[in-house]
Steps between C-alpha positions, in 0.01 A plus 500: 500500500313694238286767660182647363450874536347616831215665308409172334500329837276770649258456212487128571446558872220746430334249270526234768328728745198542272403137493546214742448224250425188695439552870780291643629499854765322698273403788670322781250216491593230254865611483667269747767395251802730520572452130258717304737586216239380249276795591507761224258781577378656823230764486230626732603543861669295768576746776714359779570177310768266636729409209832459680740262332273448198650432159342766279756507222363690201164561668293796382323736741282731289294775666506291817460610861741314727520770763666374819586161347788295642747374238805436718755299303262462203653419160370765259775490241377642170156570645279782373352728765316746277277781624445320830481595866758338731509779758603376843596157366800307631756390236780430748766281329270457198659442160368748240789486256400618151146569620273752324357730768359778286258759637442312827465621857751366755457779756609385845597156369793307647780384270769430758779291340280444194644450152371736234806508277405562138137582587307761304277729705475840329244721670433262785455628855730390784427787737589416863595147390781316681768381256779445751779288344287436189676433169370735231803492274419568136136588566305730269305728735472827315254741670449254787391648833715416803411794727570417864619147421769312693784415260773422751771283339280452191685425177400726209815440294441576129136581572298727271341755733455801275232740635451274804392648831735405784415792726528449876626142462734331746771362274804463723767279344289446187677421175422727203816421305449560124133579562319748276333763719465785253231748612418282800401656833714409801394802706502460876628143488768336712770354276778481756778260396315415178697444181436695179814397312460575126131582557312743276345778710455762229231753596412293806374678812715428806368800692501457876625140486793364701790318336746467787766250401333436162727408208466712183802371307438558129137608553342752264340797677430721198248766610408299809341708778726478807344784699478425874652155441751367753800372308748605768662158529417363156782297348666548162297814425703738283485872426424413137189310608390788724558747217272295274223513761307782666556583866503800731600612847273242661680210332743324731803387299822321596783721612668677210205486260306814409132518399390615157195723507268462203241753376147439620395383154732201534263348754189509283484133414182360352451143614221296351247386756464122480149363479366358823450123506147382429265484796452147632200328341180419688378183330253246633641234730736292285394144436774347290872448463608501138772242442743451212309206358193729471299283737309688767529374853193579712 
């Protein structure tokens, strides 16, 4: 899949936040049919909407407020969720493969067993979200915010997570094989029994995180910050990898490995601060649903 640059996507999301276009909402009334795949654009607000099981393939949510909505098992393949507020929403078992989720707020949302493989969500916020057993393989989530999220058994294989914030996450048994985590923050997280085989962790911050039983076979740790990290039972971690990273006496390493102390200047890493997602809009009460045939349904 050809990816646009994250900056271009942020510019689009910011533009979406400036204008609502048509005030369109997915009101529960008048939506008894489960098949609403013909719907193209949702705007305005529909807080707490019930959209479970809906077919929303290719739907576009632009500057919309769907806070607390229920989309359990919804089909959102290829959908565009741009600059919108889905905080506290429930996407359990939803299908968001190849979705565009740029600059949106998913704080506290539930994605248990959801499919997000191939999705693009640079700069989006998933703080305190629950992504247990979710499939995020091949996602583009540079600078995304996952602070405090539950990532237990989540699949991030081949994901692009450069500059992402994964601090204080619970990511036991998560799969980060071949993922790109350069300059990402994993500080204070629980990554016990997770897999980082062939992952790129150059200049990443692992400070204070636990990696008991985690697999680092072939992972790159060039200038990674391992201070206070617990790697005491990490698997396939070599002295060469430790030598490429920065650690100290507080780093817990497997038996036989010795820490490499770096000068203080090695830890001065300038990470760009991602822009916050646009604030949810406050439009008048929506009156229309905009459908693919351009007819307006009152």
